[in-house]
C-alpha positions in Angstrom: -19.8 6.6 15.0 -16.5 4.8 14.0 -17.8 3.9 10.6 -18.5 7.5 9.8 -15.0 8.5 10.9 -13.4 5.8 8.9 -15.5 6.8 5.8 -14.3 10.4 6.3 -10.6 9.3 6.6 -10.9 7.2 3.3 -12.5 10.1 1.5 -9.8 12.5 2.8 -7.0 10.3 1.5 -8.8 10.0 -1.9 -9.4 13.8 -2.2 -6.1 14.9 -0.7 -3.7 12.0 -1.4 -0.4 11.8 0.5 2.8 10.9 -1.3 1.2 10.8 -4.8 3.8 11.5 -7.4 4.8 10.2 -10.8 8.5 10.2 -10.0 10.9 9.9 -7.0 14.4 11.2 -7.2 16.9 8.5 -6.4 14.2 5.7 -6.4 15.8 2.3 -6.1 12.7 0.4 -7.3 9.7 1.0 -9.5 6.9 -1.5 -9.7 3.7 -1.4 -11.7 0.6 -3.4 -10.5 -2.7 -3.6 -12.0 -5.9 -5.5 -11.3 -7.5 -6.4 -14.7 -10.8 -7.4 -13.0 -11.5 -3.8 -12.0 -9.0 -1.7 -14.0 -7.1 -0.3 -11.1 -3.5 0.5 -11.9 -0.7 1.6 -9.6 2.9 2.6 -10.0 5.0 2.5 -6.8 8.4 3.9 -6.4 10.6 3.2 -3.4 13.8 4.7 -2.1 15.7 2.8 0.6 18.1 4.3 3.1 21.2 2.1 3.5 22.1 0.7 6.9 21.4 -2.1 9.2 18.5 -2.5 8.9 17.7 -0.8 5.6 14.8 1.6 5.9 12.2 3.1 3.6 13.5 6.6 3.0 10.6 7.5 0.7 7.7 5.9 -1.1 5.4 7.4 -3.7 2.6 6.1 -5.8 0.6 7.2 -8.8 -2.2 5.5 -10.7 -5.8 5.4 -11.7 -8.4 3.5 -9.8 -11.3 3.6 -7.5 -11.4 5.7 -4.3 -10.6 2.6 -2.2 -7.4 1.6 -4.1 -6.0 5.1 -4.3 -6.9 6.1 -0.7 -5.4 2.8 0.6 -2.2 3.5 -1.3 -2.1 6.9 0.2 -2.6 5.6 3.7 0.0 2.9 3.1 2.7 5.4 2.2 2.2 7.2 5.5 2.2 4.0 7.5 5.5 2.6 6.1 7.6 5.7 5.6 10.7 5.4 7.8 10.2 1.8 8.7 12.8 -0.9 8.2 12.0 -3.2 5.3 11.1 -6.2 7.5 8.8 -4.1 9.6 7.1 -2.7 6.6 6.5 -6.2 5.2 5.1 -7.3 8.6 2.8 -4.3 8.6 1.6 -5.2 5.0 0.8 -8.7 6.3 -1.2 -7.2 9.2 -3.2 -5.1 6.7 -3.8 -8.2 4.6 -5.0 -10.1 7.6 -7.4 -7.3 8.4 -8.7 -7.3 4.9 -9.5 -11.0 5.3 -11.5 -10.4 8.5 -8.8 -11.4 11.0 -8.0 -9.5 14.2 -5.7 -6.5 13.7 -2.5 -6.9 15.8 -0.9 -3.6 14.7 -3.8 -1.1 14.5 -1.7 1.8 15.9 1.0 1.1 13.4 -1.4 1.1 10.5 -2.3 4.7 11.2 -5.1 5.7 8.8 -4.9 2.3 7.2 -7.1 1.0 10.0 -10.0 2.9 8.4 -10.1 0.2 5.7 -11.2 -2.5 8.2 -14.8 -2.2 7.0 -13.8 -3.0 3.5 -13.4 -6.6 4.6 -17.2 -6.9 4.5 -17.1 -6.3 0.8 -15.0 -9.1 -0.8 -14.9 -7.5 -4.2 -13.4 -4.3 -2.8 -10.7 -6.1 -0.8 -8.6 -6.4 -4.0 -8.8 -2.7 -4.4 -7.6 -2.0 -0.8 -4.8 -4.5 -1.2 -3.3 -3.2 -4.5 -0.9 -0.6 -3.0 0.1 -2.9 -0.1 0.9 -5.7 -2.7 2.9 -3.3 -4.7 4.9 -2.4 -1.5 5.6 -6.0 -0.8 6.7 -6.6 -4.3 8.9 -3.4 -4.3 10.6 -4.6 -1.2 11.2 -8.1 -2.7 12.5 -6.5 -5.9 14.9 -4.3 -4.0 16.2 -7.2 -1.9 16.8 -9.2 -5.2 18.8 -6.3 -6.6 16.3 -5.5 -9.4 15.1 -2.1 -10.3 11.6 -2.4 -11.8 9.0 -4.7 -13.2 5.3 -5.0 -14.0 2.9 -7.3 -12.3 -0.7 -8.1 -13.2 -2.8 -9.5 -10.4 -6.1 -11.1 -10.9 -6.2 -12.3 -7.3 -4.2 -10.6 -4.6 -1.7 -12.9 -3.0 -0.6 -10.6 -0.2 
């Protein structure tokens, strides 16, 4: 059953997180996001490879939160690594649309991120699943504005 497979994928990302680290050598951007409604906190560091177009060279996250927020951040890092910034933003928009119950137009590109599609049925958990993706979007915007880091507190995800 697909739901069982998706459940296993989410648990796997929570128990064996990918790209979870408290630092990233040569990071261009560091953003901190938290959701005060549930207590989830996430630090995201992004290193961008120069070029036309600029690409995500590396992305790591660290934080404390529920299994959904941490597993989603793990899946996000795998899905966006190596993508150009515009493509990564577009993928984040696709994930957001999926979290709001819309049809997924890039399911193959989301990789394990597609496993979170069932979270859309639980509105209170959507915020958890979006936390890492919002941080990514914010990190890309921060990089493009020439800034290095900042903190963001979100009560409602705007991704």
